PyMOL commands that place a pseudoatom at each C-alpha (Angstrom):
pseudoatom trace, name=CA, resn=UNK, resi=1, chain=A, elem=C, hetatm=0, pos=[-5.985, -3.745, -32.352]
pseudoatom trace, name=CA, resn=UNK, resi=2, chain=A, elem=C, hetatm=0, pos=[-3.706, -6.732, -32.552]
pseudoatom trace, name=CA, resn=UNK, resi=3, chain=A, elem=C, hetatm=0, pos=[-3.303, -9.054, -29.652]
pseudoatom trace, name=CA, resn=UNK, resi=4, chain=A, elem=C, hetatm=0, pos=[0.039, -8.653, -27.777]
pseudoatom trace, name=CA, resn=UNK, resi=5, chain=A, elem=C, hetatm=0, pos=[2.380, -11.657, -27.807]
pseudoatom trace, name=CA, resn=UNK, resi=6, chain=A, elem=C, hetatm=0, pos=[3.448, -13.180, -24.507]
pseudoatom trace, name=CA, resn=UNK, resi=7, chain=A, elem=C, hetatm=0, pos=[6.943, -11.864, -24.883]
pseudoatom trace, name=CA, resn=UNK, resi=8, chain=A, elem=C, hetatm=0, pos=[5.980, -8.212, -25.237]
pseudoatom trace, name=CA, resn=UNK, resi=9, chain=A, elem=C, hetatm=0, pos=[3.152, -7.780, -22.731]
pseudoatom trace, name=CA, resn=UNK, resi=10, chain=A, elem=C, hetatm=0, pos=[1.774, -9.016, -19.492]
pseudoatom trace, name=CA, resn=UNK, resi=11, chain=A, elem=C, hetatm=0, pos=[-2.029, -9.000, -19.135]
pseudoatom trace, name=CA, resn=UNK, resi=12, chain=A, elem=C, hetatm=0, pos=[-3.420, -8.382, -15.630]
pseudoatom trace, name=CA, resn=UNK, resi=13, chain=A, elem=C, hetatm=0, pos=[-7.083, -8.510, -14.784]
pseudoatom trace, name=CA, resn=UNK, resi=14, chain=A, elem=C, hetatm=0, pos=[-8.349, -5.890, -12.357]
pseudoatom trace, name=CA, resn=UNK, resi=15, chain=A, elem=C, hetatm=0, pos=[-12.101, -6.238, -11.861]
pseudoatom trace, name=CA, resn=UNK, resi=16, chain=A, elem=C, hetatm=0, pos=[-13.645, -6.243, -15.322]
pseudoatom trace, name=CA, resn=UNK, resi=17, chain=A, elem=C, hetatm=0, pos=[-10.878, -4.198, -16.914]
pseudoatom trace, name=CA, resn=UNK, resi=18, chain=A, elem=C, hetatm=0, pos=[-7.932, -5.625, -18.722]
pseudoatom trace, name=CA, resn=UNK, resi=19, chain=A, elem=C, hetatm=0, pos=[-4.776, -3.556, -18.355]
pseudoatom trace, name=CA, resn=UNK, resi=20, chain=A, elem=C, hetatm=0, pos=[-1.830, -4.113, -20.687]
pseudoatom trace, name=CA, resn=UNK, resi=21, chain=A, elem=C, hetatm=0, pos=[1.604, -3.482, -19.284]
pseudoatom trace, name=CA, resn=UNK, resi=22, chain=A, elem=C, hetatm=0, pos=[4.505, -3.303, -21.687]
pseudoatom trace, name=CA, resn=UNK, resi=23, chain=A, elem=C, hetatm=0, pos=[7.835, -4.810, -20.800]
pseudoatom trace, name=CA, resn=UNK, resi=24, chain=A, elem=C, hetatm=0, pos=[9.243, -1.390, -20.004]
pseudoatom trace, name=CA, resn=UNK, resi=25, chain=A, elem=C, hetatm=0, pos=[6.650, -1.161, -17.179]
pseudoatom trace, name=CA, resn=UNK, resi=26, chain=A, elem=C, hetatm=0, pos=[4.421, 1.555, -18.802]
pseudoatom trace, name=CA, resn=UNK, resi=27, chain=A, elem=C, hetatm=0, pos=[0.730, 1.158, -19.154]
pseudoatom trace, name=CA, resn=UNK, resi=28, chain=A, elem=C, hetatm=0, pos=[-1.748, 2.996, -21.260]
pseudoatom trace, name=CA, resn=UNK, resi=29, chain=A, elem=C, hetatm=0, pos=[-2.302, 6.422, -19.782]
pseudoatom trace, name=CA, resn=UNK, resi=30, chain=A, elem=C, hetatm=0, pos=[-6.029, 5.917, -19.017]
pseudoatom trace, name=CA, resn=UNK, resi=31, chain=A, elem=C, hetatm=0, pos=[-5.381, 2.536, -17.356]
pseudoatom trace, name=CA, resn=UNK, resi=32, chain=A, elem=C, hetatm=0, pos=[-2.421, 3.978, -15.387]
pseudoatom trace, name=CA, resn=UNK, resi=33, chain=A, elem=C, hetatm=0, pos=[-4.575, 6.882, -14.307]
pseudoatom trace, name=CA, resn=UNK, resi=34, chain=A, elem=C, hetatm=0, pos=[-7.359, 4.606, -13.124]
pseudoatom trace, name=CA, resn=UNK, resi=35, chain=A, elem=C, hetatm=0, pos=[-4.933, 2.411, -11.206]
pseudoatom trace, name=CA, resn=UNK, resi=36, chain=A, elem=C, hetatm=0, pos=[-3.228, 5.391, -9.607]
pseudoatom trace, name=CA, resn=UNK, resi=37, chain=A, elem=C, hetatm=0, pos=[-6.601, 6.880, -8.580]
pseudoatom trace, name=CA, resn=UNK, resi=38, chain=A, elem=C, hetatm=0, pos=[-7.675, 3.606, -7.035]
pseudoatom trace, name=CA, resn=UNK, resi=39, chain=A, elem=C, hetatm=0, pos=[-4.447, 3.148, -5.039]
pseudoatom trace, name=CA, resn=UNK, resi=40, chain=A, elem=C, hetatm=0, pos=[-4.576, 6.761, -3.824]
pseudoatom trace, name=CA, resn=UNK, resi=41, chain=A, elem=C, hetatm=0, pos=[-8.192, 6.288, -2.827]
pseudoatom trace, name=CA, resn=UNK, resi=42, chain=A, elem=C, hetatm=0, pos=[-7.294, 3.167, -0.793]
pseudoatom trace, name=CA, resn=UNK, resi=43, chain=A, elem=C, hetatm=0, pos=[-4.326, 4.812, 0.818]
pseudoatom trace, name=CA, resn=UNK, resi=44, chain=A, elem=C, hetatm=0, pos=[-6.243, 7.930, 1.876]
pseudoatom trace, name=CA, resn=UNK, resi=45, chain=A, elem=C, hetatm=0, pos=[-9.104, 5.792, 3.119]
pseudoatom trace, name=CA, resn=UNK, resi=46, chain=A, elem=C, hetatm=0, pos=[-7.012, 3.682, 5.446]
pseudoatom trace, name=CA, resn=UNK, resi=47, chain=A, elem=C, hetatm=0, pos=[-5.029, 6.611, 6.625]
pseudoatom trace, name=CA, resn=UNK, resi=48, chain=A, elem=C, hetatm=0, pos=[-8.200, 8.517, 7.585]
pseudoatom trace, name=CA, resn=UNK, resi=49, chain=A, elem=C, hetatm=0, pos=[-9.386, 5.508, 9.541]
pseudoatom trace, name=CA, resn=UNK, resi=50, chain=A, elem=C, hetatm=0, pos=[-6.063, 5.193, 11.374]
pseudoatom trace, name=CA, resn=UNK, resi=51, chain=A, elem=C, hetatm=0, pos=[-5.560, 8.886, 12.095]
pseudoatom trace, name=CA, resn=UNK, resi=52, chain=A, elem=C, hetatm=0, pos=[-6.803, 8.615, 15.720]
pseudoatom trace, name=CA, resn=UNK, resi=53, chain=A, elem=C, hetatm=0, pos=[-4.485, 5.619, 16.632]
pseudoatom trace, name=CA, resn=UNK, resi=54, chain=A, elem=C, hetatm=0, pos=[-2.108, 6.818, 19.357]
pseudoatom trace, name=CA, resn=UNK, resi=55, chain=A, elem=C, hetatm=0, pos=[1.370, 7.358, 17.889]
pseudoatom trace, name=CA, resn=UNK, resi=56, chain=A, elem=C, hetatm=0, pos=[0.309, 6.804, 14.251]
pseudoatom trace, name=CA, resn=UNK, resi=57, chain=A, elem=C, hetatm=0, pos=[2.258, 8.969, 11.751]
pseudoatom trace, name=CA, resn=UNK, resi=58, chain=A, elem=C, hetatm=0, pos=[2.202, 8.965, 7.960]
pseudoatom trace, name=CA, resn=UNK, resi=59, chain=A, elem=C, hetatm=0, pos=[5.780, 9.339, 6.705]
pseudoatom trace, name=CA, resn=UNK, resi=60, chain=A, elem=C, hetatm=0, pos=[5.138, 9.408, 2.937]
pseudoatom trace, name=CA, resn=UNK, resi=61, chain=A, elem=C, hetatm=0, pos=[3.983, 12.540, 1.110]
pseudoatom trace, name=CA, resn=UNK, resi=62, chain=A, elem=C, hetatm=0, pos=[0.394, 11.795, -0.064]
pseudoatom trace, name=CA, resn=UNK, resi=63, chain=A, elem=C, hetatm=0, pos=[-0.195, 14.627, -2.495]
pseudoatom trace, name=CA, resn=UNK, resi=64, chain=A, elem=C, hetatm=0, pos=[-1.318, 13.469, -5.918]
pseudoatom trace, name=CA, resn=UNK, resi=65, chain=A, elem=C, hetatm=0, pos=[1.801, 14.704, -7.657]
pseudoatom trace, name=CA, resn=UNK, resi=66, chain=A, elem=C, hetatm=0, pos=[4.134, 12.922, -5.146]
pseudoatom trace, name=CA, resn=UNK, resi=67, chain=A, elem=C, hetatm=0, pos=[2.473, 9.601, -4.510]
pseudoatom trace, name=CA, resn=UNK, resi=68, chain=A, elem=C, hetatm=0, pos=[1.166, 6.515, -6.265]
pseudoatom trace, name=CA, resn=UNK, resi=69, chain=A, elem=C, hetatm=0, pos=[-0.709, 5.193, -3.193]
pseudoatom trace, name=CA, resn=UNK, resi=70, chain=A, elem=C, hetatm=0, pos=[2.106, 3.468, -1.438]
pseudoatom trace, name=CA, resn=UNK, resi=71, chain=A, elem=C, hetatm=0, pos=[2.551, 4.648, 2.089]
pseudoatom trace, name=CA, resn=UNK, resi=72, chain=A, elem=C, hetatm=0, pos=[5.155, 4.468, 4.859]
pseudoatom trace, name=CA, resn=UNK, resi=73, chain=A, elem=C, hetatm=0, pos=[3.958, 4.919, 8.412]
pseudoatom trace, name=CA, resn=UNK, resi=74, chain=A, elem=C, hetatm=0, pos=[5.158, 4.526, 11.984]
pseudoatom trace, name=CA, resn=UNK, resi=75, chain=A, elem=C, hetatm=0, pos=[3.614, 3.743, 15.344]
pseudoatom trace, name=CA, resn=UNK, resi=76, chain=A, elem=C, hetatm=0, pos=[5.791, 5.808, 17.654]
pseudoatom trace, name=CA, resn=UNK, resi=77, chain=A, elem=C, hetatm=0, pos=[5.856, 3.399, 20.564]
pseudoatom trace, name=CA, resn=UNK, resi=78, chain=A, elem=C, hetatm=0, pos=[6.205, 0.199, 18.539]
pseudoatom trace, name=CA, resn=UNK, resi=79, chain=A, elem=C, hetatm=0, pos=[9.318, -0.742, 16.460]
pseudoatom trace, name=CA, resn=UNK, resi=80, chain=A, elem=C, hetatm=0, pos=[8.591, -1.245, 12.825]
pseudoatom trace, name=CA, resn=UNK, resi=81, chain=A, elem=C, hetatm=0, pos=[10.014, -4.775, 13.006]
pseudoatom trace, name=CA, resn=UNK, resi=82, chain=A, elem=C, hetatm=0, pos=[7.412, -5.661, 15.701]
pseudoatom trace, name=CA, resn=UNK, resi=83, chain=A, elem=C, hetatm=0, pos=[4.620, -4.064, 13.675]
pseudoatom trace, name=CA, resn=UNK, resi=84, chain=A, elem=C, hetatm=0, pos=[5.480, -5.983, 10.495]
pseudoatom trace, name=CA, resn=UNK, resi=85, chain=A, elem=C, hetatm=0, pos=[5.964, -9.322, 12.353]
pseudoatom trace, name=CA, resn=UNK, resi=86, chain=A, elem=C, hetatm=0, pos=[2.722, -9.018, 14.246]
pseudoatom trace, name=CA, resn=UNK, resi=87, chain=A, elem=C, hetatm=0, pos=[0.766, -8.030, 11.147]
pseudoatom trace, name=CA, resn=UNK, resi=88, chain=A, elem=C, hetatm=0, pos=[2.102, -11.044, 9.352]
pseudoatom trace, name=CA, resn=UNK, resi=89, chain=A, elem=C, hetatm=0, pos=[1.930, -13.632, 12.185]
pseudoatom trace, name=CA, resn=UNK, resi=90, chain=A, elem=C, hetatm=0, pos=[-1.328, -12.625, 13.987]
pseudoatom trace, name=CA, resn=UNK, resi=91, chain=A, elem=C, hetatm=0, pos=[-3.363, -11.022, 11.138]
pseudoatom trace, name=CA, resn=UNK, resi=92, chain=A, elem=C, hetatm=0, pos=[-1.865, -12.573, 7.962]
pseudoatom trace, name=CA, resn=UNK, resi=93, chain=A, elem=C, hetatm=0, pos=[-1.160, -9.074, 6.531]
pseudoatom trace, name=CA, resn=UNK, resi=94, chain=A, elem=C, hetatm=0, pos=[2.129, -8.587, 4.698]
pseudoatom trace, name=CA, resn=UNK, resi=95, chain=A, elem=C, hetatm=0, pos=[3.888, -5.190, 4.836]
pseudoatom trace, name=CA, resn=UNK, resi=96, chain=A, elem=C, hetatm=0, pos=[7.554, -4.200, 4.556]
pseudoatom trace, name=CA, resn=UNK, resi=97, chain=A, elem=C, hetatm=0, pos=[9.673, -3.339, 7.558]
pseudoatom trace, name=CA, resn=UNK, resi=98, chain=A, elem=C, hetatm=0, pos=[11.713, -0.471, 6.160]
pseudoatom trace, name=CA, resn=UNK, resi=99, chain=A, elem=C, hetatm=0, pos=[14.038, -0.452, 9.202]
pseudoatom trace, name=CA, resn=UNK, resi=100, chain=A, elem=C, hetatm=0, pos=[15.666, -3.539, 7.689]
pseudoatom trace, name=CA, resn=UNK, resi=101, chain=A, elem=C, hetatm=0, pos=[16.938, -1.215, 4.983]
pseudoatom trace, name=CA, resn=UNK, resi=102, chain=A, elem=C, hetatm=0, pos=[17.466, 2.434, 5.689]
pseudoatom trace, name=CA, resn=UNK, resi=103, chain=A, elem=C, hetatm=0, pos=[14.405, 4.508, 4.871]
pseudoatom trace, name=CA, resn=UNK, resi=104, chain=A, elem=C, hetatm=0, pos=[15.961, 7.863, 5.336]
pseudoatom trace, name=CA, resn=UNK, resi=105, chain=A, elem=C, hetatm=0, pos=[15.249, 9.979, 7.250]
pseudoatom trace, name=CA, resn=UNK, resi=106, chain=A, elem=C, hetatm=0, pos=[13.218, 7.477, 9.248]
pseudoatom trace, name=CA, resn=UNK, resi=107, chain=A, elem=C, hetatm=0, pos=[14.595, 4.455, 11.135]
pseudoatom trace, name=CA, resn=UNK, resi=108, chain=A, elem=C, hetatm=0, pos=[11.174, 3.252, 12.180]
pseudoatom trace, name=CA, resn=UNK, resi=109, chain=A, elem=C, hetatm=0, pos=[8.918, 2.866, 9.139]
pseudoatom trace, name=CA, resn=UNK, resi=110, chain=A, elem=C, hetatm=0, pos=[6.475, 0.260, 7.763]
pseudoatom trace, name=CA, resn=UNK, resi=111, chain=A, elem=C, hetatm=0, pos=[5.557, 0.389, 4.093]
pseudoatom trace, name=CA, resn=UNK, resi=112, chain=A, elem=C, hetatm=0, pos=[1.981, -0.579, 3.026]
pseudoatom trace, name=CA, resn=UNK, resi=113, chain=A, elem=C, hetatm=0, pos=[1.066, -1.248, -0.593]
pseudoatom trace, name=CA, resn=UNK, resi=114, chain=A, elem=C, hetatm=0, pos=[-2.664, -1.861, -0.842]
pseudoatom trace, name=CA, resn=UNK, resi=115, chain=A, elem=C, hetatm=0, pos=[-3.704, -4.068, -3.794]
pseudoatom trace, name=CA, resn=UNK, resi=116, chain=A, elem=C, hetatm=0, pos=[-6.064, -2.310, -6.273]
pseudoatom trace, name=CA, resn=UNK, resi=117, chain=A, elem=C, hetatm=0, pos=[-8.773, -4.970, -5.629]
pseudoatom trace, name=CA, resn=UNK, resi=118, chain=A, elem=C, hetatm=0, pos=[-8.697, -4.595, -1.851]
pseudoatom trace, name=CA, resn=UNK, resi=119, chain=A, elem=C, hetatm=0, pos=[-12.100, -4.271, -0.283]
pseudoatom trace, name=CA, resn=UNK, resi=120, chain=A, elem=C, hetatm=0, pos=[-13.270, -1.745, 2.277]
pseudoatom trace, name=CA, resn=UNK, resi=121, chain=A, elem=C, hetatm=0, pos=[-13.659, -4.631, 4.680]
pseudoatom trace, name=CA, resn=UNK, resi=122, chain=A, elem=C, hetatm=0, pos=[-9.970, -5.649, 4.189]
pseudoatom trace, name=CA, resn=UNK, resi=123, chain=A, elem=C, hetatm=0, pos=[-8.882, -2.068, 4.720]
pseudoatom trace, name=CA, resn=UNK, resi=124, chain=A, elem=C, hetatm=0, pos=[-10.902, -1.956, 7.961]
pseudoatom trace, name=CA, resn=UNK, resi=125, chain=A, elem=C, hetatm=0, pos=[-9.316, -5.275, 9.044]
pseudoatom trace, name=CA, resn=UNK, resi=126, chain=A, elem=C, hetatm=0, pos=[-5.851, -3.734, 8.484]
pseudoatom trace, name=CA, resn=UNK, resi=127, chain=A, elem=C, hetatm=0, pos=[-6.664, -0.656, 10.515]
pseudoatom trace, name=CA, resn=UNK, resi=128, chain=A, elem=C, hetatm=0, pos=[-8.215, -2.737, 13.291]
pseudoatom trace, name=CA, resn=UNK, resi=129, chain=A, elem=C, hetatm=0, pos=[-4.984, -4.788, 13.397]
pseudoatom trace, name=CA, resn=UNK, resi=130, chain=A, elem=C, hetatm=0, pos=[-2.968, -1.554, 13.753]
pseudoatom trace, name=CA, resn=UNK, resi=131, chain=A, elem=C, hetatm=0, pos=[-5.205, -0.514, 16.691]
pseudoatom trace, name=CA, resn=UNK, resi=132, chain=A, elem=C, hetatm=0, pos=[-4.525, -3.857, 18.447]
pseudoatom trace, name=CA, resn=UNK, resi=133, chain=A, elem=C, hetatm=0, pos=[-0.777, -3.521, 17.921]
pseudoatom trace, name=CA, resn=UNK, resi=134, chain=A, elem=C, hetatm=0, pos=[-0.725, 0.106, 19.035]
pseudoatom trace, name=CA, resn=UNK, resi=135, chain=A, elem=C, hetatm=0, pos=[-2.491, -0.804, 22.332]
pseudoatom trace, name=CA, resn=UNK, resi=136, chain=A, elem=C, hetatm=0, pos=[-0.227, -3.672, 23.321]
for i in range(1, 136): cmd.bond("trace and resi %d" % i, "trace and resi %d" % (i + 1))
show_as sticks, trace
zoom trace
């Protein structure tokens, strides 16, 4: 296999694997499948940990055919702007406040995009931060 030139591919290292993404955004099907599986695993893991937080709701469909591991959620008693700001300022966790741009049909949504290399400890820290925010 010939090496891709810099102008037709971007090489990303994920653990020991090297995944080649073409300029059109597509990856090899096996690499894409592994990435999707990892992101889904992380999303389902943190959601399961957060399920008992008062007011926590998952807003994104999480079935395998409708998701790539990204997730929008809400804490019913806390505006999404407050959740996003507190995660960033107090816990150094970056999420997207989707209320800044309409995320129909929800006006109070936070989007989480776990990185494929996120550890279980980092996922636990994120959920612990949500617990703190939901209580105060």
